[in-house]
N, C-alpha and C positions, 0 to 999 in steps of 0.2 A: 452520733454514729450514723454512717451513711447507709441508706436503705439499699440492699443488694439488688432488689428488683428494679429500682429506679436507675441504679448504676448500669445494670445490664441493658435496660431499655435505651439509655443514652448511648451506650457503646454500640448497640445494634443500629440505632439511627445514624450514627457516624459511618458505619460500614455501608449501609444502604445508600447514604448520601454520596459517599466517595465512589461507589461503583456506578451510580447514576451519572456523576460528573465524568467519570472515565468513559462510559458508554457514549455519552453525548459528544465528548471531545474526539473519541475514536470515530464515531459516525461522521463528524465534520471532516476529519482527516481523510477518511475513505471517499467522501463526496468530492473533496478537493483533488484527490488522486485520480478519480475518474475523469475529472475535467482535464487534468494534465494528459491523461491517456488519449483522449479524443480530440483535443484542441490542436489544430494545425500549427499555430504559432508557439505552442509549448512542446510537449513531448511528441505528439502526433504518432503515438505508438501503433495505433490501429492501421497505419499505412503499411506496416511490415508484419504485424502480429495479429493473429486471431487469438481470442481469449475465452477460455472456458468460463461459463457462469453468468454472462451478461448478454441475454438475448437481444437487448436493445441496441447493441453495437454491431454494425455490419462486420461479418466474419470473412472479410475479403483479403486481409493481410496474409501473404504467403511467402514473403521473402525471408522472414525470420521464423524461428520455431513457434508453434502454437503454445500459448502460455497456459499450462495446466498444473494443478497441485502445488502452486508456489508457496502455499502455507506450510509445506514440509521443509522449506529452505530457511536457514537463518536470515533474519532481516539484514544483517551486515553483509552477507554474501550477495543478496539481491541489490542492496545499495551500491556495493562496489561494481557489480555488473552493469548497472545503469550509469554510475559515475564515469567509469572508464573500462569498457569491455575489452579493450586492447591489452590490458594487463594479463589476462588469462588466455586470450585468443588473438594472436597477431593477425589472423586472416579474417576476422569478423568484418561484416559490412555495417554493423551497428555503430553509429557515431557515439563518441564519448559525451553523453548528454550533460554531465556535470563539469567535467574537466574543460569542456569548450564553452561553459557558461550559458548553454542553451536553457537549462533549468537550474533552479537553486537547490541547495541541500534540503531545505524544507519541502520543496516540491517533490524531490526524490523520496523523502520520507513518506509523503502523502501517497505517492505512486506505489510504493512498496506496501503500504497499509491497504490500499485499494486492491492490488493484485493478490495479496495474501488472503484478503476477505472474500473476494469474488471467485477465486479458483478453488476454494474449499470443496471437497467432495460432499455432495448433499444427498 
């Protein structure tokens, strides 16, 4: 017969291990998203946007809206806004970062992860 305590211990180790892997992979995604945000040849988002929550980034972008509380938006909404903002706003100055192949889908996912993490109210 299986020892219930051992079974519980193994199950808990699996949960802890899985959450550690998720945290590590999410941290890496957030870090990659920051790189997209600040790198001129990638997103270069800071040229137009100031962003709440990252004091190491120059807050000089004032063409686009200040990016705040983006963790309250669904990931899909933010992805679509970055992929092609013209779908919902024909008069936007923001370029279609994904549709124009400036950045990849993975880079947009990373950028969304970064923006949702960094703009959380603290």
